[in-house]
N, C-alpha and C positions, 0 to 999 in steps of 0.2 A: 208370436210363435215363430218360431225357426224349425223347420222339419229339415233334419239333413239327412241325405241320402249318399250311396257310392255314384249315381248317375242316374236319369231317368230313361234307363231301357224299358222293354214290356217285361213287366213281372209280378209275382205276387206283391212283393213291398211297394213297388210303385204303383200298381192298383191300388193297393190300400191307403197310400198317402195321397194320393191323387182325390179319392174319394171322402177323406177326412176332410180335405182342404175344400173341395167343392160344397160340404155341407155345413162349415162351419159359420157360427151367427157372425157377421161383419159389424156388428154394434160391439161385439165383445173381443174379437181376435181379430187381428192384422196380420195373416199367415205370409212368410216365404220360404221357399224352398232353396236350399243351399245344397248343391253336387259337389261332391268331394272331387270326382273325376271331371264330368261334362255333362252334359244336359242330354236327351234322346228323345225317343218319338214318343214318349210315355207323357211327355209335355202336352200332347195335343188331348189327352184325357181331362186334362183342365178345362172347366167350364167358366171360373171367373177369373179376373184381372190377378195374376200372382207374380211377383218377381222371382227370377229365377236366376241363381248366381252361381257360376262356375269357380270351383277353387283349381281347378286342373292339376291335381295332385301328382306327382310321378310315381312310379311304382316303387313299391319297398318303404323304408320308413325316409319322411320327407318333412323334418322340421320347419321350412320354410312353407309348407302347404297349412301347416298347423296356425304357425302366424298369420297368414293370411285369413285363415276361418275365424280366429280370434279377432282379426280386425272387423270382419265383416259383422260379425255378433255385435261387436260394439258400435259400430255405426249405425246399424238396423236397430240398437238397443233393445236386443230383444230380453224378454222376460223371462220365457222357456224354450229351451233347446231340446227336440226328439231328436235322437239318435235310433239309430234301426241297425241291428244284427251285428256282430262281431267287426264288420268292417268299416264301422263309422263311430264305435265305442269309445277306444283308446282317442284317438284324435279330436272327439267331440269332447270329450272327458277335461282333457288338457285345455283345449282352447276356450271351454268355458271359465274356467279358473282365471285364464288368461285376461278373459273378457268382462270378468267380474258379472257375468251372466246370473241370474239369481236362482234358477233352478233348471235341474237338468233332468228330464224324462228318457229311460232307453226301453226300446221294443225289442222284444227277440222273439224272433220266429223260425220254424223249420229246424234246418240241420245247425243246432248250436255248436260253435266256432267254425263254420263253413264245411264240415264235412261229416258223412254220417258214421264213421267210427274213427274217432281220433287215436293216435298211437304215436309211442316215439316222444323223445325228450322235448321237441319244437310242442308240440301240442300240449303237453304236460306246463311246458312255459307257459304258454296261451293262455291255460286253464287257470294257472295261479295269477295271471295277471287280469284276466276276465274277472275273476273272484274279488279282487279288489278293487278295479274300475266300478264295479257293479256296488260295492258297498259305500261309493262317495256321489252314488246318484240320488236324485230326492224320490224318484219312483221308478220302477221295474214292472215292465207292462209283457203280456204274451198273449198272443191268441188262443191259446189251449192249455189245458192242465198237461197235456203229454208234453210240451216243450217248456213248463215249468217244472215238471219232474227230470226233463233231460238238463235242465240247467243246474237243479242242486246236483245232480249227479255228476254232471261234469266239472264244475267250479265251485261246487260248494256252498253257493248262495241259496237261502233257504225259500223253497219253493211257496211256502206260507206267507210270506212277503210280497208276492207277485201279483200283480193285479190282472186277471183273465178279464180281457175284451173281445168276444168272438167275432170273427170277421162278419161283416155286413154289405149286401149289395142292394142296388135297386129292383123294385118288383116291378114285373113286365105283367101287362094284362094279358088274358089268356087269347082274347081276340087277336092283339098283336103277334103274340107266339105262332098259333094257326097262320097269320099271314106271311110272316118271316119263313115260317116252314115248309110251305108252298113255293118261294120263291128260291130259297137256297138249295132245296132238294133238287128243283129245275134247272138251276146253276152246275149243279153235279152231275145231271143226267141222268137221275136215279129212275127208275120204274116205279109205278104206283104201288106195287105189290113189295120194292125192297124193302128191309129191314136195315137201318143204319145205326151200328154202335160207333160212340167215339169218345175222345176225350182229348183235354187243353191241357198244354203246358211245354215247359221247353223242353227240347228233345234232347236230354241229359242222361246219364245213365242211371244215376237215381230215382227217375220217372219210371223205369222200367219197361219202357215203350218196346223193348225187344221180346219180354216176356207177352205182352199183348198180341204182338204182329205173330208169336208162335203158337199162342193160345187161338189167334184168329185162323190159321191154318189148321188146328184140329176142327173147327167147326164149319169150314168153308165147303168141304166136300158134302157134308150131309146137310147144309142148308143155301143150295143155290143163289137162295136171293139176298145174301147178307154181306153187308158192305162195311169198311171200316172206313172211319174219318178221324186222323190227326190233326189238330190245330197248334200250330209252334213250330217253332226253330231251334236249331242248336247243333250242337257236336255231333250228334248220334245222327244226323237226317241222312247222311250219304250210305250210313250201314243200315238204317231201317230200308232204305229206298233199294238197296241190293238184295235183303233178305226178303222181300216183297217179290222181286223179278224172280229170283232164284225158285222161290215156291211157288212160280208162277200163278202170282195174285195181285200184279201190279195194277189189273185194270178195275180190281174190285177194292182197293187201298188207295183212299184220298189222303196226300198231305198237299195241304194247303198254306203252310206256312205262318209264319207270325200276322197276325189280324189284331188291325186296331180297334175292333170291336167285337167277342166272341159271343155276345147274345145270337144273332142271326145264325150262326153255324150249331149253337146249341138247340136252338129251336129246329132247326132239321134232325136232329138224332130222334131213334125211337129210345135208345138205350144209354146212360152213360156210364163210363166204367173209370177207375182209377188204378193204376197198376204200380204206385210209388212203393219204391224198397223202404224209404223213410219218409215222413211229412209231419206238419206240425199240425195247424187245422187248413186244411185245402180251399182255398179259395174257388177255386173252379167247381167243386163239389157243391159249395153254397150256391153258385151262379147256375149250376143244372137243377138245384132245388127250385130256383127262382121260377125257371120256365117249365117246372111240373116233370121232370125226367125222375124215371126210377135208377137208381144206381146200384153199381158194382165196385165194391172198394177194397183194397187189400188192409188188412190188420196192423195197421201202423199207425201212429201218431192218435190222431183224434177222430180217425175215418168210424170208428165203432160208436162213438157216442153221437155223430151226425147221422149214420145212416140206420142204427139198430135201436131206436127209440122205442120201449117196450109199447106204446100205446098206437104210436103211428110210426111202423118202420117205414125208410124210403128205400130200400132193398136188400142185398145180400152181402155180406162180408166173406172174403175169400183170404185162403195164405198167400203171403208175400212172397216173391221170386219161386210161383210155382204155375205155371201154364195149365196145367191140368186143372188146378183147383180154379183158377180165374175162367177157363173154359166152360168148366161146369157149372158155375154159378151164372154166367152169361148164358148159357143152353138154356137154364133152367128160368130164366127170365123171359128170354127171348122166345120160348117155347108155348109159353102160359099169358096170354095176352088179359086176361081178367086180372092176374096178378101186377102184370105190367102196369095197367090203369090203375089199381089201387096203389100201389109204390108210388106211383107218379102223382096222384093227388095227394098223399101224404106229403107229399116231398113241397109241393107248392102251399101247403098249409104251416107247415111248419118253417118253412124261410118266412112266411109273413109274421108268423107268431115271436121269430127268437132272431132271425139272420137279416132284416131288412135294414137298408140303408140309415133309416131314421132312426133306429134302435142303436146303431153305431154310433151315430152324431150325437145321440144324447150322453152316451156313456162317455164320450170323449170329451164333451164340453161340460161335464160335471166333473170329470177327474181333472182337466187342468183348474176348474175353478177352485177344489179342492185343495190341489197342489199349491197355489198360490195363497190359500186362505191359511195354508198350515202356519205361516210365520207373521 
């Protein structure tokens, strides 16, 4: 099994790949991770001994890198290549044919073609190329129906041919969550009566954290004990910090940067929010569910299906790109402790039933064996 990623920086794809690799049955599979660029800190998430190979691709088209990738696939005698998102699809497809790798699986998640709203000739060319490339792989995967529909809309590949494998994350015991909560809240210097709302993600425009800071400013005056936590780093960090200072909230907004393990920070929160402008299936929401958090999420991607289950809803849905709507939903949960607890219990149960790491591993192992067994 060769897992092809652009790099091993910390992000959703990297979390997904390392969890798959950690859970593979080593009697059936021998995984290797290939980075088109270089490795990165996400390598620390690996719990098993796995070869990590760097191709060191140059920016733009680099056919020498494709040849190096093909040589690695041939040397490793890979039976299955699994590429991830647009950034590895084309190189993986060509290298697979050069190396005569029997099977190619492609996983597509999040913003298809790497942008929220593609436009112009360049993106049209990419869409055509992506559609043709997908028709040459053995199986296309996604983590949500929403992304599958986006693939069909943007490049014409039929969504009904895409296999959906939802994100899965490890289960954490409630006693461990409570212990971590006390430790992390003490580290943040929170008072016992403080209410902490928070989110995890790359500090990029698509995540809508500027909307979240604005929503927090709406709530801060009426809720003096309310605190905001953002876990992650990215190009928007300086602007978000400046906005917090300008609003006079810098002492109540905690930005702790990129963290190797987000679970302790999630355990410190009372309410989790997702303010994204575009989303596939948010891995961070699933992680929040694993520690029993109520959730407020924008109506994008798979968020509605995650949060608004008819029988056991985990929280509330709000409009994307609207500070007022996000603030209103957060206010409703924060001020109703009974509802907050109910949503949180539902989150924990839904995670255990549908989104555990064991469910993820079972799905992937079955899929790999089925793919190989087709020929």
